[in-house]
C-alpha positions as CSV (number, residue, x, y, z in Angstrom):
1,M,-21.8,-1.3,-1.0
2,T,-22.0,0.2,-4.5
3,P,-19.8,-1.5,-7.1
4,I,-16.6,0.5,-7.5
5,R,-14.8,1.0,-10.8
6,P,-11.3,2.4,-11.3
7,L,-11.1,6.1,-12.3
8,E,-11.7,6.3,-16.1
9,T,-8.7,8.5,-17.0
10,R,-6.1,7.7,-14.4
11,P,-6.6,4.5,-12.5
12,I,-4.8,4.4,-9.2
13,H,-2.3,1.5,-9.2
14,I,-2.2,-0.3,-5.8
15,L,1.0,-1.9,-4.6
16,L,0.7,-4.2,-1.7
17,V,4.1,-4.8,0.0
18,E,3.5,-7.8,2.1
19,D,5.6,-11.0,2.7
20,D,2.8,-13.0,4.4
21,D,0.9,-15.0,1.7
22,G,-2.2,-15.3,4.0
23,D,-2.4,-11.6,4.6
24,A,-1.8,-10.8,1.0
25,K,-4.6,-13.1,-0.2
26,A,-6.9,-11.7,2.5
27,V,-6.3,-8.1,1.2
28,Q,-6.8,-9.2,-2.4
29,R,-10.1,-11.0,-1.5
30,A,-11.3,-7.9,0.3
31,F,-10.6,-5.8,-2.8
32,V,-12.6,-8.2,-4.9
33,R,-15.5,-8.3,-2.3
34,A,-15.5,-4.5,-2.3
35,H,-15.6,-4.5,-6.1
36,I,-12.5,-2.4,-6.4
37,A,-11.0,-3.1,-9.8
38,N,-8.0,-0.9,-9.8
39,P,-4.7,-2.4,-11.0
40,F,-3.2,-4.3,-8.1
41,C,0.2,-5.9,-7.7
42,R,2.3,-7.3,-4.8
43,A,5.9,-7.1,-3.7
44,L,7.3,-9.4,-1.1
45,D,9.5,-6.9,0.6
46,G,10.8,-3.3,0.3
47,L,13.6,-4.1,-2.1
48,E,11.1,-5.7,-4.6
49,A,8.8,-2.8,-4.1
50,L,11.5,-0.3,-5.1
51,D,12.3,-2.4,-8.2
52,I,8.6,-2.3,-9.2
53,L,8.4,1.5,-8.5
54,R,11.6,2.3,-10.3
55,G,11.4,-0.4,-13.0
56,G,14.6,-2.1,-11.8
57,N,15.9,-5.7,-12.0
58,G,13.7,-6.6,-14.9
59,K,10.5,-5.4,-13.2
60,Q,8.0,-3.4,-15.2
61,K,7.7,0.1,-13.7
62,L,4.4,0.8,-12.0
63,S,2.9,3.9,-13.6
64,P,1.4,6.8,-11.6
65,P,-0.7,7.4,-9.7
66,R,0.2,4.9,-7.2
67,L,-0.9,4.0,-3.7
68,L,1.1,1.7,-1.4
69,L,-0.1,-0.6,1.4
70,V,3.1,-1.5,3.3
71,D,3.7,-4.1,6.0
72,L,6.3,-3.2,8.6
73,N,7.9,-6.6,9.4
74,M,9.4,-8.0,6.2
75,P,12.8,-9.6,5.3
76,R,15.6,-7.8,3.5
77,M,14.0,-4.3,3.7
78,N,11.2,-3.6,6.2
79,G,8.4,-1.1,5.9
80,I,10.1,1.7,7.7
81,E,13.3,1.3,5.6
82,L,11.1,1.3,2.5
83,V,9.3,4.4,3.3
84,T,12.6,6.1,4.3
85,A,14.0,5.2,0.9
86,L,10.8,6.5,-0.8
87,R,11.0,9.8,1.0
88,A,14.6,10.2,0.0
89,D,13.9,9.6,-3.7
90,P,12.8,12.8,-5.6
91,E,10.6,10.7,-8.0
92,L,8.9,8.7,-5.3
93,R,8.8,10.9,-2.2
94,Q,5.2,12.0,-2.8
95,L,3.7,8.5,-2.9
96,V,0.7,7.9,-0.7
97,V,1.6,5.2,1.8
98,F,-0.6,3.4,4.3
99,I,1.1,1.1,6.8
100,L,-0.8,-2.2,7.2
101,T,0.7,-4.1,10.1
102,T,0.2,-6.3,13.2
103,S,2.5,-4.0,15.2
104,Q,0.8,-2.0,17.9
105,R,4.1,-0.6,19.2
106,D,4.1,3.2,19.8
107,E,7.7,3.3,18.4
108,D,6.6,1.8,15.1
109,M,3.6,4.1,14.8
110,A,5.7,7.2,15.6
111,A,8.4,6.1,13.1
112,A,5.8,5.7,10.4
113,Y,4.0,8.9,11.0
114,G,7.4,10.6,11.2
115,L,7.8,9.6,7.6
116,I,4.5,11.2,6.6
117,V,2.4,8.1,6.0
118,A,-1.3,8.6,5.2
119,G,-2.4,6.1,7.8
120,Y,-1.3,3.4,10.2
121,I,-3.7,0.4,10.2
122,V,-3.3,-2.5,12.6
123,K,-4.5,-5.8,11.2
124,E,-6.4,-7.6,13.9
125,K,-9.4,-9.3,12.4
126,A,-8.2,-9.9,8.8
127,G,-11.5,-10.2,7.0
128,E,-13.3,-7.3,8.7
129,D,-10.3,-5.0,8.9
130,F,-9.4,-5.5,5.2
131,L,-12.9,-4.8,4.1
132,R,-12.9,-1.6,6.2
133,L,-9.5,-0.8,4.6
134,C,-11.0,-1.1,1.2
135,G,-13.8,1.4,2.2
136,L,-11.2,3.7,3.6
137,I,-9.1,3.6,0.4
138,D,-12.1,4.0,-1.8
139,S,-13.2,7.1,0.1
140,Y,-9.6,8.4,0.2
141,W,-9.0,8.3,-3.6
142,R,-12.4,9.7,-4.4
143,I,-11.8,12.8,-2.2
144,V,-8.2,13.7,-2.5
145,E,-6.2,14.7,-5.5
146,L,-3.1,12.6,-6.0
147,P,0.1,14.0,-7.5
């Protein structure tokens, strides 16, 4: 795989919303292995993600453009609740969101796509799946124009 550098003028900031330390570390390792050097930060749940996106509760606001990788099953505010809040917020409704979850339930997938997510990715084999995810995200931001 060719080394990947962030876009020169407007690097895409990646926000991983994941409460599981093991999964979070696996995603971060996959980004390093894929040579993706875009700004990367993590929130432990939906409420912390909103603070980061809005600059609330002493958190520094994550500047646009932003891409979110969101787990579904988290404490305090789960992934569906987070994406619902994003879609209701005029400043955040256009954010690109990928769901990254262990859930294979049709109801979860339907709820996520009903909120206009860019993709629903089931984490099965952490290392392999996260590397494929990095390739997907790299291709995505090289092809599409983000708001």
